[in-house]
C-alpha positions, 0 to 999 in steps of 0.5 A: 831533345837533349837528354840528362842522366841523373842529375843531382839537386844542384843541377835542378836550378838550371834544368828548371829554367824556362826558355825566356826572353831577357826581360831588359828586351821586353819591358821597354816595349811595354812601356812604350805601347802603354804610354802611347795608348795612355795618350792617343787611345785608339790611334795608338792601338791602330799603329801598334797593330799594324806594327806588330800584327801586319794589320791595321784595323780601321774598325777596332770593334767587331760587330756583335751581327758578325757573331750571330752569323758565324755558325752558318760559316762553320761545317756541321762537325766543327760546330757540334764539336765546339758545342760538345766542348762547351757543354763539358766545360759549363758543367765543370765550371757551374759545378764550382759554384758555392753557396753562401756561408753563414755563421753565428759565431756567438749569441748575437754576432752573425757572419757570413760570406757570399760571392759576387761577380767581378762587374767588368772583365777583359779576356785576352785570346792569342791569334798569332800563328793559330786562332785559338778559340778554345780559349774563348770557351775557357775564359768566357764560360766561367765569366758568364756562369759568374755573372759578370756584367761586361765581358770584354774580348780581345784577339788579333785577326789575321793579316787580312783583317779577318777573325776566324768563324770558330772565334766568332761563333765561340764569342757569341755562344759563350756570351761575350758582350764586346769583341775587339780585333786587337792583340798583343801589348796593345789589347792589354793596354787598351783594357787597362786604361780604356780608349775612345773604343775599348772600355777599361776593365777591372781584371784582365784574363787569358794566356800570351807570349811573353810580351802579353805577360809582361803587359798583364803585369805592367797593368797591375800598376794601374789598378787592373788585376790579373788571372796568373802570369801565364806565358809560353806553354809547357808540358812535363811527361813522367813515363815509365815502361808501362807508357806508350812511346807514341802517345808520349811523343805525341803529347810532347809535340802537341805543346811544342807546336804552340810556339818557338818558346814553348818547352817540353820535358820527359822525365822517366825511370826507364832509359828504354822509354826515353830512347823510344820516345825520341824515335817517335818524336823525330817520326812524327815531327817529320810530318807535322805541318807545324814542323819548324815550330815544334822543331825550335821548341824541342830545342829548348826541350830535355829528357831526364832519367832518375833511377829513383821515383822519389827524386823524379817526384821531387824534381817535378814538384820543383819544375812546376809544370803547367801541364803534367801528364803521368804515365807510370805504373805506380800512378797513385803514388805520383798523384798523391804526391802532386804539389806544384802543377797547373792541370794533371793528366793521368794514364795512357788515354788521357792526352793533354789535348783533352784539357786544352779543348773538351774534358771540361777542366780550363786550359789557362794555366800557370806556367814558368813555375808559377804553379807553385803559388797560383791556380789555373783560371776557374769560376772563382777567377771571376768572382770576389768573396765579400764578408758581411756581419750583423751584431745585435744589441745583445751581441755588442754587449757581450763582444764590446768590452773585448774590442775595447781592450784590443783597440785600447792595446793598439793604441786605436782610441777612436776604434775603441770610442766607436764601440764605447759609445754604443755600449754607453747608449746600451746601458 
């Protein structure tokens, strides 16, 4: 990790740039795969699975019976850990349910809002270098609570064509209705258009690499909505002399090991802390099984020293981190001034891993600065807010003339007439 000392604001744009591949290299690949899926359906899914993932699934869909029996393949400890994570995530997302909002805005005019589930949702869970079964919990639990009728899950198998038992158990426990062993662009394309096997969905949710992110954005051109443009993982830690360097280093490495295109950032008001964290990073890196991946990610990463806390806060909000850890003596000041972040972790004993797995919050979060305008996945991601209104005769007599005037002023005479006809009958 390189260190930057007290950067001026005109350097911030460069420092907040993520290590992204050029879109000119990604978009043509996405276009090619999408075009093939439109024409060839399952055949294209199988061909691109073999090309990109090294495995050609003869059966794209996983039998639901394989999900039911998966718990027998898990150790008791792992099953119990998944169950505990499930309970916390379920409780936190269930608490996000809201009641119907109703208001009589005036005599005879009643308006209300109700939330209804998106009927068909597609969940994408990356496989890549690790089976991220925790993402199944993060996506399928709120989908189930919301009441989505079809919960379709796509995730790539290993090169032997197997899905990890933990992945299958999580899918079963969370109420996934159909599971497909397909990953990458081809999974997003399958859920966008529908194939002979994979159903078309109304919304696609879930994290992924830069190709998956581009594919999700492409899907919006075909009438499918998405949650967020979530790409490679990232973490920013702000730390002073009250932070434990070994903890900070461990948190930085926990995100660096996600992938070679991940980015981690250390912001500090203490040069001594930066030096100690760097020493710990190297010490811990040397014994990591995923050392090579983490080392490449650290090449994309930086440490930044700010003399003033206010400058550090402003820079962090400009960066808009996906994950944001605050280990500062003055933590309340930093918490209150959070403007742009996906999820915030406060204090030395709140590792980012807690949010990734089991604290209850969702780990599907905006990356690449999109925390400035997007929320992470939550219960509302699976719901639509629908408004209703009912007007009585009394209400229309009072409100109608105002509607007529407004419609007339906009030159929309059919709008005006829809009211005038009713008012004439009432008088």
